[in-house]
The first five atom37 places (N, CA, C, CB, O) and aatype in JSON, in Angstrom:
{
  "aatype": [12, 19, 1, 1, 0, 3, 14, 16, 0, 10, 14, 14, 1, 19, 14, 19, 6, 10, 7, 7, 0, 8, 0, 19, 0, 11, 7, 16, 19, 0, 10, 1, 6, 1, 15, 1, 13, 0, 3, 10, 0, 19, 19, 3, 7, 3, 19, 7, 10, 19, 19, 0, 14, 1, 7, 14, 8, 19, 5, 5, 14, 0, 5, 19, 16, 14, 1, 0, 0],
  "atom_mask": [
    [1, 1, 1, 1, 1],
    [1, 1, 1, 1, 1],
    [1, 1, 1, 1, 1],
    [1, 1, 1, 1, 1],
    [1, 1, 1, 1, 1],
    [1, 1, 1, 1, 1],
    [1, 1, 1, 1, 1],
    [1, 1, 1, 1, 1],
    [1, 1, 1, 1, 1],
    [1, 1, 1, 1, 1],
    [1, 1, 1, 1, 1],
    [1, 1, 1, 1, 1],
    [1, 1, 1, 1, 1],
    [1, 1, 1, 1, 1],
    [1, 1, 1, 1, 1],
    [1, 1, 1, 1, 1],
    [1, 1, 1, 1, 1],
    [1, 1, 1, 1, 1],
    [1, 1, 1, 0, 1],
    [1, 1, 1, 0, 1],
    [1, 1, 1, 1, 1],
    [1, 1, 1, 1, 1],
    [1, 1, 1, 1, 1],
    [1, 1, 1, 1, 1],
    [1, 1, 1, 1, 1],
    [1, 1, 1, 1, 1],
    [1, 1, 1, 0, 1],
    [1, 1, 1, 1, 1],
    [1, 1, 1, 1, 1],
    [1, 1, 1, 1, 1],
    [1, 1, 1, 1, 1],
    [1, 1, 1, 1, 1],
    [1, 1, 1, 1, 1],
    [1, 1, 1, 1, 1],
    [1, 1, 1, 1, 1],
    [1, 1, 1, 1, 1],
    [1, 1, 1, 1, 1],
    [1, 1, 1, 1, 1],
    [1, 1, 1, 1, 1],
    [1, 1, 1, 1, 1],
    [1, 1, 1, 1, 1],
    [1, 1, 1, 1, 1],
    [1, 1, 1, 1, 1],
    [1, 1, 1, 1, 1],
    [1, 1, 1, 0, 1],
    [1, 1, 1, 1, 1],
    [1, 1, 1, 1, 1],
    [1, 1, 1, 0, 1],
    [1, 1, 1, 1, 1],
    [1, 1, 1, 1, 1],
    [1, 1, 1, 1, 1],
    [1, 1, 1, 1, 1],
    [1, 1, 1, 1, 1],
    [1, 1, 1, 1, 1],
    [1, 1, 1, 0, 1],
    [1, 1, 1, 1, 1],
    [1, 1, 1, 1, 1],
    [1, 1, 1, 1, 1],
    [1, 1, 1, 1, 1],
    [1, 1, 1, 1, 1],
    [1, 1, 1, 1, 1],
    [1, 1, 1, 1, 1],
    [1, 1, 1, 1, 1],
    [1, 1, 1, 1, 1],
    [1, 1, 1, 1, 1],
    [1, 1, 1, 1, 1],
    [1, 1, 1, 1, 1],
    [1, 1, 1, 1, 1],
    [1, 1, 1, 1, 1]
  ],
  "atom_positions": [
    [[-6.6, 9.24, 1.59], [-7.69, 8.55, 2.22], [-7.49, 7.06, 2.0], [-9.04, 9.04, 1.68], [-7.06, 6.62, 0.93]],
    [[-7.81, 6.3, 3.02], [-7.71, 4.84, 2.95], [-9.03, 4.25, 3.43], [-6.51, 4.3, 3.81], [-9.59, 4.69, 4.43]],
    [[-9.53, 3.25, 2.71], [-10.71, 2.52, 3.16], [-10.3, 1.09, 3.44], [-11.85, 2.58, 2.11], [-9.73, 0.41, 2.59]],
    [[-10.61, 0.63, 4.66], [-10.36, -0.76, 5.04], [-11.71, -1.37, 5.41], [-9.33, -0.87, 6.23], [-12.43, -0.81, 6.24]],
    [[-12.04, -2.49, 4.82], [-13.34, -3.12, 5.07], [-13.14, -4.54, 5.59], [-14.2, -3.13, 3.8], [-12.09, -5.15, 5.4]],
    [[-14.15, -5.05, 6.23], [-14.16, -6.43, 6.71], [-14.23, -7.35, 5.49], [-15.36, -6.69, 7.7], [-15.21, -7.29, 4.74]],
    [[-13.23, -8.19, 5.26], [-13.22, -9.02, 4.06], [-14.39, -9.99, 3.97], [-11.93, -9.79, 4.0], [-14.79, -10.37, 2.87]],
    [[-14.94, -10.4, 5.1], [-16.06, -11.34, 5.07], [-17.35, -10.69, 4.58], [-16.27, -11.93, 6.44], [-18.29, -11.39, 4.2]],
    [[-17.4, -9.36, 4.59], [-18.62, -8.65, 4.18], [-18.56, -8.15, 2.74], [-18.87, -7.49, 5.1], [-19.55, -7.64, 2.23]],
    [[-17.42, -8.3, 2.1], [-17.26, -7.8, 0.74], [-17.56, -8.89, -0.29], [-15.84, -7.26, 0.53], [-17.35, -10.08, -0.02]],
    [[-18.05, -8.48, -1.45], [-18.21, -9.45, -2.53], [-16.85, -10.02, -2.96], [-18.93, -8.8, -3.74], [-15.82, -9.41, -2.69]],
    [[-16.83, -11.16, -3.63], [-15.56, -11.74, -4.11], [-14.79, -10.76, -4.98], [-15.83, -13.03, -4.89], [-15.38, -10.0, -5.75]],
    [[-13.49, -10.79, -4.86], [-12.55, -10.0, -5.67], [-12.61, -8.49, -5.41], [-12.81, -10.25, -7.12], [-12.05, -7.72, -6.18]],
    [[-13.28, -8.06, -4.34], [-13.28, -6.64, -3.97], [-12.15, -6.46, -2.96], [-14.68, -6.18, -3.37], [-12.1, -7.17, -1.96]],
    [[-11.23, -5.51, -3.21], [-10.1, -5.34, -2.3], [-10.54, -4.89, -0.9], [-9.13, -4.32, -2.87], [-11.45, -4.08, -0.76]],
    [[-9.88, -5.43, 0.11], [-10.16, -5.07, 1.5], [-9.71, -3.64, 1.77], [-9.45, -6.06, 2.46], [-10.38, -2.91, 2.5]],
    [[-8.59, -3.25, 1.19], [-8.06, -1.9, 1.42], [-7.92, -1.16, 0.09], [-6.69, -1.96, 2.13], [-7.4, -1.68, -0.89]],
    [[-8.41, 0.08, 0.1], [-8.25, 0.96, -1.06], [-7.53, 2.21, -0.59], [-9.63, 1.33, -1.7], [-7.8, 2.71, 0.5]],
    [[-6.61, 2.72, -1.39], [-5.87, 3.92, -1.05], [-6.09, 5.01, -2.08], [0.0, 0.0, 0.0], [-6.12, 4.75, -3.28]],
    [[-6.23, 6.25, -1.6], [-6.43, 7.4, -2.48], [-7.9, 7.75, -2.59], [0.0, 0.0, 0.0], [-8.75, 6.87, -2.68]],
    [[-8.19, 9.03, -2.6], [-9.58, 9.5, -2.63], [-10.32, 8.97, -3.86], [-9.62, 11.03, -2.6], [-11.48, 8.58, -3.75]],
    [[-9.67, 8.96, -5.01], [-10.33, 8.5, -6.24], [-10.7, 7.02, -6.13], [-9.41, 8.74, -7.46], [-11.81, 6.63, -6.48]],
    [[-9.78, 6.2, -5.66], [-10.04, 4.77, -5.53], [-11.14, 4.49, -4.5], [-8.76, 4.02, -5.13], [-11.99, 3.62, -4.71]],
    [[-11.13, 5.23, -3.39], [-12.16, 5.05, -2.37], [-13.53, 5.46, -2.93], [-11.83, 5.89, -1.09], [-14.52, 4.76, -2.72]],
    [[-13.57, 6.58, -3.65], [-14.83, 7.03, -4.25], [-15.34, 6.02, -5.28], [-14.65, 8.42, -4.91], [-16.53, 5.7, -5.3]],
    [[-14.44, 5.53, -6.12], [-14.82, 4.56, -7.14], [-15.32, 3.25, -6.5], [-13.63, 4.27, -8.08], [-16.29, 2.66, -6.97]],
    [[-14.65, 2.82, -5.45], [-15.07, 1.61, -4.74], [-16.41, 1.79, -4.05], [0.0, 0.0, 0.0], [-17.21, 0.86, -3.98]],
    [[-16.65, 3.0, -3.56], [-17.93, 3.29, -2.93], [-19.06, 3.26, -3.94], [-17.88, 4.65, -2.23], [-20.15, 2.74, -3.66]],
    [[-18.81, 3.81, -5.12], [-19.82, 3.78, -6.19], [-20.12, 2.34, -6.59], [-19.35, 4.59, -7.42], [-21.27, 1.99, -6.85]],
    [[-19.09, 1.51, -6.64], [-19.27, 0.11, -7.02], [-20.17, -0.64, -6.03], [-17.91, -0.59, -7.12], [-20.86, -1.58, -6.4]],
    [[-20.16, -0.21, -4.77], [-20.98, -0.87, -3.74], [-22.2, -0.02, -3.38], [-20.13, -1.13, -2.48], [-22.74, -0.15, -2.28]],
    [[-22.64, 0.83, -4.29], [-23.69, 1.8, -4.01], [-25.02, 1.17, -3.57], [-23.93, 2.64, -5.21], [-25.79, 1.82, -2.86]],
    [[-25.29, -0.06, -3.97], [-26.54, -0.69, -3.56], [-26.63, -0.84, -2.04], [-26.69, -2.06, -4.21], [-27.72, -0.86, -1.48]],
    [[-25.48, -0.93, -1.39], [-25.45, -1.08, 0.07], [-25.49, 0.27, 0.78], [-24.21, -1.85, 0.48], [-25.67, 0.31, 2.0]],
    [[-25.31, 1.36, 0.06], [-25.16, 2.67, 0.7], [-26.4, 3.11, 1.47], [-24.85, 3.71, -0.34], [-26.27, 3.87, 2.43]],
    [[-27.57, 2.66, 1.09], [-28.76, 3.08, 1.83], [-28.8, 2.49, 3.24], [-30.01, 2.69, 1.08], [-29.57, 2.95, 4.08]],
    [[-27.96, 1.48, 3.49], [-27.87, 0.87, 4.81], [-26.66, 1.37, 5.6], [-27.82, -0.63, 4.68], [-26.38, 0.88, 6.69]],
    [[-25.93, 2.35, 5.05], [-24.69, 2.83, 5.67], [-24.94, 4.03, 6.58], [-23.67, 3.2, 4.59], [-25.86, 4.82, 6.36]],
    [[-24.1, 4.13, 7.59], [-24.14, 5.28, 8.5], [-22.74, 5.5, 9.05], [-25.18, 5.06, 9.64], [-21.93, 4.57, 9.11]],
    [[-22.48, 6.73, 9.46], [-21.18, 7.05, 10.06], [-21.09, 6.43, 11.44], [-20.97, 8.57, 10.15], [-22.09, 6.28, 12.14]],
    [[-19.88, 6.07, 11.83], [-19.64, 5.49, 13.15], [-18.17, 5.69, 13.52], [-20.02, 3.97, 13.16], [-17.35, 6.05, 12.68]],
    [[-17.86, 5.46, 14.77], [-16.47, 5.43, 15.22], [-16.05, 3.96, 15.19], [-16.3, 6.06, 16.67], [-16.65, 3.12, 15.86]],
    [[-15.01, 3.66, 14.4], [-14.51, 2.3, 14.25], [-13.07, 2.29, 14.73], [-14.62, 1.79, 12.77], [-12.2, 2.9, 14.1]],
    [[-12.81, 1.62, 15.83], [-11.47, 1.57, 16.43], [-10.9, 2.97, 16.64], [-10.53, 0.75, 15.56], [-9.71, 3.2, 16.43]],
    [[-11.75, 3.91, 17.07], [-11.3, 5.26, 17.38], [-11.19, 6.2, 16.19], [0.0, 0.0, 0.0], [-10.83, 7.36, 16.37]],
    [[-11.49, 5.73, 14.99], [-11.41, 6.56, 13.79], [-12.79, 6.69, 13.16], [-10.41, 5.96, 12.77], [-13.71, 5.91, 13.46]],
    [[-12.93, 7.68, 12.27], [-14.17, 7.83, 11.52], [-14.35, 6.6, 10.64], [-14.17, 9.14, 10.68], [-13.39, 6.12, 10.02]],
    [[-15.56, 6.11, 10.59], [-15.81, 4.94, 9.76], [-17.24, 4.89, 9.3], [0.0, 0.0, 0.0], [-18.04, 5.78, 9.6]],
    [[-17.56, 3.84, 8.59], [-18.91, 3.58, 8.11], [-19.3, 2.2, 8.56], [-19.01, 3.73, 6.56], [-18.46, 1.3, 8.66]],
    [[-20.57, 2.02, 8.81], [-21.08, 0.68, 9.06], [-22.24, 0.44, 8.11], [-21.53, 0.5, 10.55], [-23.0, 1.35, 7.79]],
    [[-22.36, -0.79, 7.67], [-23.46, -1.18, 6.79], [-24.24, -2.26, 7.52], [-22.94, -1.69, 5.38], [-23.69, -3.3, 7.89]],
    [[-25.52, -2.0, 7.74], [-26.36, -2.94, 8.49], [-27.7, -3.13, 7.78], [-26.58, -2.44, 9.94], [-28.7, -2.56, 8.2]],
    [[-27.72, -3.92, 6.71], [-28.97, -4.1, 5.96], [-30.04, -4.9, 6.7], [-28.67, -4.78, 4.66], [-31.21, -4.87, 6.32]],
    [[-29.65, -5.59, 7.74], [-30.62, -6.4, 8.48], [-30.88, -5.82, 9.87], [-30.11, -7.85, 8.6], [-31.06, -6.57, 10.84]],
    [[-30.9, -4.51, 9.96], [-31.17, -3.86, 11.24], [-29.91, -3.66, 12.06], [0.0, 0.0, 0.0], [-28.88, -3.28, 11.52]],
    [[-29.99, -3.92, 13.37], [-28.88, -3.56, 14.26], [-27.64, -4.45, 14.14], [-29.35, -3.59, 15.66], [-26.64, -4.2, 14.82]],
    [[-27.67, -5.48, 13.31], [-26.52, -6.37, 13.18], [-25.6, -5.83, 12.09], [-26.97, -7.82, 12.85], [-25.92, -5.9, 10.9]],
    [[-24.46, -5.3, 12.5], [-23.52, -4.68, 11.56], [-22.92, -5.74, 10.67], [-22.42, -3.92, 12.32], [-22.41, -6.76, 11.15]],
    [[-22.98, -5.49, 9.37], [-22.43, -6.46, 8.41], [-21.06, -6.04, 7.92], [-23.37, -6.63, 7.23], [-20.2, -6.89, 7.74]],
    [[-20.84, -4.76, 7.7], [-19.62, -4.34, 7.03], [-19.02, -3.1, 7.67], [-19.89, -4.09, 5.57], [-19.27, -1.99, 7.2]],
    [[-18.24, -3.26, 8.74], [-17.55, -2.07, 9.25], [-16.4, -1.7, 8.31], [-17.02, -2.32, 10.69], [-15.71, -2.58, 7.8]],
    [[-16.2, -0.42, 8.1], [-15.12, 0.04, 7.23], [-14.51, 1.29, 7.83], [-15.63, 0.31, 5.79], [-15.24, 2.2, 8.23]],
    [[-13.2, 1.34, 7.9], [-12.53, 2.54, 8.36], [-12.22, 3.41, 7.16], [-11.24, 2.2, 9.14], [-11.83, 2.92, 6.1]],
    [[-12.38, 4.71, 7.34], [-12.01, 5.68, 6.32], [-11.04, 6.64, 6.99], [-13.27, 6.44, 5.71], [-11.45, 7.42, 7.85]],
    [[-9.77, 6.6, 6.61], [-8.74, 7.36, 7.28], [-8.1, 8.37, 6.33], [-7.68, 6.42, 7.85], [-7.5, 7.98, 5.33]],
    [[-8.23, 9.68, 6.63], [-7.53, 10.65, 5.82], [-6.02, 10.5, 6.0], [-7.98, 12.09, 6.18], [-5.56, 10.15, 7.09]],
    [[-5.26, 10.75, 4.96], [-3.8, 10.72, 5.09], [-3.21, 11.81, 4.22], [-3.22, 9.32, 4.7], [-3.83, 12.26, 3.25]],
    [[-2.03, 12.23, 4.56], [-1.36, 13.28, 3.8], [-1.02, 12.78, 2.4], [-0.07, 13.76, 4.52], [-0.64, 11.62, 2.22]],
    [[-1.15, 13.65, 1.43], [-0.86, 13.27, 0.04], [0.63, 13.15, -0.19], [-1.45, 14.28, -0.94], [1.06, 12.83, -1.3]]
  ]
}
């Protein structure tokens, strides 16, 4: 699994790309305060998440791509 996020929406020193299910899960826990604003979406044709804490204006699109181990 790979998570790619918009660098402008991430806090400082948070990696834009995370690889591996454990790293993606750990990164998601680290940003858990934003999770209540997250929803599934199609991002560039792939499964993704969007975070929109201010209503319909998407702040943090992120792709989540499964990959072979």
